[in-house]
Backbone bond lengths (Angstrom), bond angles and torsions (degrees), N, CA, C in turn:
res aa  C-N    CA-C-N  psi(-1)  N-CA   C-N-CA  omega(-1)  CA-C   N-CA-C  phi
1 M - - - 1.450 - - 1.533 108.90 -
2 T 1.319 117.31 124.16 1.453 122.90 -179.48 1.522 109.82 -96.66
3 V 1.309 114.79 131.60 1.458 120.13 177.27 1.526 106.79 -105.62
4 R 1.326 115.44 120.02 1.453 119.55 -179.99 1.514 110.02 -87.46
5 M 1.300 115.08 138.52 1.453 120.78 179.43 1.534 108.95 -81.12
6 E 1.305 116.68 135.13 1.458 120.89 179.24 1.524 110.14 -70.73
7 N 1.327 115.44 148.59 1.458 120.93 -177.66 1.520 112.66 -58.39
8 K 1.324 117.61 -38.66 1.471 120.76 179.61 1.526 111.07 -63.99
9 V 1.327 116.94 -35.79 1.463 121.23 178.22 1.525 109.61 -69.13
10 I 1.317 116.50 -42.25 1.470 120.97 177.85 1.521 109.38 -60.02
11 E 1.318 115.50 -47.75 1.462 120.45 -178.51 1.532 111.28 -60.97
12 K 1.319 116.94 -44.62 1.465 121.09 -179.92 1.527 111.01 -62.41
13 K 1.328 116.94 -45.95 1.464 120.53 -179.84 1.528 111.50 -64.59
14 L 1.333 117.14 -41.88 1.461 120.09 179.67 1.525 110.49 -62.93
15 K 1.307 117.40 -43.18 1.464 121.00 178.49 1.530 110.77 -61.77
16 Q 1.324 117.04 -40.18 1.463 120.88 179.01 1.528 110.72 -64.07
17 I 1.327 116.82 -40.78 1.466 121.06 179.42 1.526 110.27 -64.14
18 I 1.325 116.39 -45.43 1.466 120.74 -179.61 1.521 110.33 -63.04
19 A 1.319 117.26 -47.50 1.469 121.40 -178.98 1.529 111.38 -63.71
20 A 1.320 117.42 -35.81 1.466 120.66 179.54 1.532 110.78 -69.87
21 S 1.327 116.79 -29.98 1.456 119.46 -178.03 1.522 112.94 -79.05
22 K 1.313 116.98 -22.95 1.468 121.94 178.71 1.528 107.79 -137.64
23 P 1.335 117.63 95.97 1.466 121.13 -175.17 1.532 114.71 -56.46
24 E 1.330 117.42 -23.49 1.471 119.29 -179.87 1.528 112.71 -74.82
25 I 1.326 117.06 -10.58 1.458 120.96 178.85 1.522 109.04 -90.24
26 K 1.311 115.89 122.57 1.460 120.06 176.53 1.525 108.18 -87.69
27 I 1.312 115.56 136.05 1.467 121.52 -176.40 1.523 111.46 -54.91
28 E 1.320 117.05 -37.26 1.465 119.88 -177.88 1.531 112.71 -70.81
29 N 1.338 117.45 -13.85 1.463 121.18 177.32 1.521 112.93 -89.28
30 I 1.310 116.85 -7.66 1.465 120.81 179.38 1.518 107.89 -90.29
31 E 1.310 115.19 116.96 1.462 119.97 -178.16 1.519 108.48 -150.88
32 K 1.315 115.26 177.77 1.456 119.85 178.00 1.518 108.64 -55.31
33 G 1.310 114.65 136.35 1.454 120.44 -179.50 1.519 114.13 92.09
34 T 1.336 117.65 -6.47 1.457 120.92 179.32 1.528 109.67 -65.42
35 Q 1.321 115.11 131.04 1.456 121.50 176.45 1.524 107.83 -105.46
36 L 1.320 117.25 113.79 1.458 120.37 -174.71 1.521 112.42 -67.11
37 H 1.327 118.02 -24.25 1.466 119.34 177.94 1.527 111.17 -65.24
38 D 1.329 117.11 -19.47 1.466 120.63 174.89 1.527 111.21 -66.09
39 Y 1.317 117.27 -17.57 1.464 122.79 -179.96 1.529 111.79 -104.36
40 N 1.318 115.85 20.03 1.475 122.26 174.78 1.527 114.11 59.39
41 F 1.315 116.67 42.06 1.456 119.54 172.58 1.520 107.88 -69.64
42 D 1.320 117.36 123.60 1.460 119.70 174.09 1.518 108.55 -98.23
43 S 1.318 117.30 -176.37 1.466 119.79 -175.06 1.526 112.30 -64.25
44 I 1.319 117.39 -33.66 1.469 120.14 178.44 1.530 109.97 -69.81
45 D 1.328 116.19 -44.40 1.467 120.07 176.67 1.523 110.74 -58.00
46 L 1.314 115.50 -42.46 1.461 121.01 -178.79 1.521 110.99 -63.33
47 M 1.322 116.92 -44.08 1.469 119.78 179.52 1.532 110.63 -64.81
48 Q 1.325 117.18 -39.81 1.461 120.19 177.54 1.523 110.55 -64.15
49 L 1.321 116.46 -39.66 1.460 120.89 177.71 1.526 110.51 -60.74
50 I 1.323 116.72 -44.98 1.461 121.33 -178.86 1.531 110.97 -64.92
51 V 1.325 116.78 -42.13 1.472 120.23 177.54 1.524 109.89 -59.98
52 E 1.325 117.11 -43.81 1.465 121.19 179.02 1.529 111.56 -64.50
53 V 1.323 116.78 -42.42 1.466 121.30 179.45 1.527 109.57 -62.76
54 E 1.334 116.45 -47.57 1.471 119.64 -179.60 1.520 111.54 -61.77
55 S 1.313 116.45 -40.56 1.462 120.73 -179.83 1.529 111.80 -67.91
56 E 1.312 116.48 -48.24 1.466 121.18 -176.97 1.519 112.58 -63.84
57 F 1.326 116.35 -41.58 1.465 120.42 -175.23 1.528 113.10 -97.36
58 E 1.347 115.73 -0.93 1.465 121.51 -179.72 1.528 111.04 53.13
59 I 1.342 114.50 50.80 1.459 121.70 177.90 1.519 108.47 -127.84
60 E 1.315 116.16 168.61 1.454 121.58 172.51 1.520 107.09 -125.65
61 I 1.313 115.26 123.38 1.458 120.03 179.47 1.514 108.07 -88.07
62 D 1.317 116.21 121.65 1.459 121.64 -178.39 1.519 110.96 -64.18
63 A 1.318 115.40 148.44 1.461 121.94 -178.62 1.525 112.25 -57.51
64 E 1.320 117.46 -29.10 1.467 120.16 -179.59 1.526 112.41 -61.86
65 Y 1.327 117.13 -19.07 1.462 121.47 179.70 1.524 112.72 -96.04
66 F 1.323 116.88 1.45 1.458 120.75 -179.76 1.523 109.66 -80.25
67 V 1.303 113.68 65.83 1.460 123.33 179.67 1.519 106.03 -126.98
68 A 1.316 116.93 128.40 1.464 120.68 -175.49 1.524 112.32 -55.35
69 E 1.337 117.36 -37.19 1.456 120.46 -178.26 1.524 112.10 -61.50
70 I 1.320 116.66 -28.87 1.468 121.35 178.13 1.523 110.17 -86.02
71 L 1.311 116.35 -50.36 1.459 120.40 -171.81 1.520 113.74 -75.09
72 L 1.322 117.70 -21.47 1.462 120.06 -179.88 1.525 112.74 -97.39
73 D 1.299 116.68 4.34 1.459 122.07 177.02 1.527 107.24 -105.94
74 Y 1.320 117.16 116.05 1.461 120.81 -175.19 1.523 111.88 -53.59
75 D 1.322 117.20 -46.51 1.462 120.89 -176.94 1.526 111.59 -61.71
76 Q 1.322 115.78 -44.67 1.469 119.11 -178.56 1.529 111.10 -69.25
77 L 1.322 116.96 -38.19 1.459 120.21 177.58 1.531 110.48 -64.54
78 Y 1.320 116.05 -44.46 1.470 120.90 177.07 1.532 110.38 -58.74
79 N 1.323 116.82 -47.65 1.482 120.63 -179.68 1.520 111.42 -63.35
80 L 1.320 117.11 -36.16 1.467 121.38 177.91 1.536 110.37 -63.93
81 I 1.321 116.91 -41.15 1.466 120.83 177.88 1.520 110.38 -64.80
82 V 1.327 117.19 -47.91 1.463 120.82 179.39 1.529 110.34 -58.49
83 H 1.315 116.75 -45.72 1.464 121.56 179.47 1.535 110.36 -60.62
84 S 1.329 116.72 -45.19 1.476 120.85 -179.03 1.517 111.63 -64.03
85 L 1.320 117.09 -37.97 1.467 120.95 179.89 1.533 112.40 -70.47
86 N 1.307 116.41 -27.11 1.463 120.37 -176.39 1.533 113.72 -92.85
87 Q 1.316 117.10 4.91 1.465 119.65 178.72 1.494 110.85 -81.67
């Protein structure tokens, strides 16, 4: 039996992961349209973010999605998680 995670739970967890990775980001400032590159995520920060996302959501993000334009865009990252969870 598969239990699907609700979108609000996914969103809350993703925001917590992002805020934990960059203390200067307030959780309430993370919303649709947020561009993570505005918070100076470098390649190491990005890899740590992906490791945390994969661990928290028990998913594996395919290498084809390892593109900054996807991973540093909150909306695209959120959609990637939802898509991965629903496979």
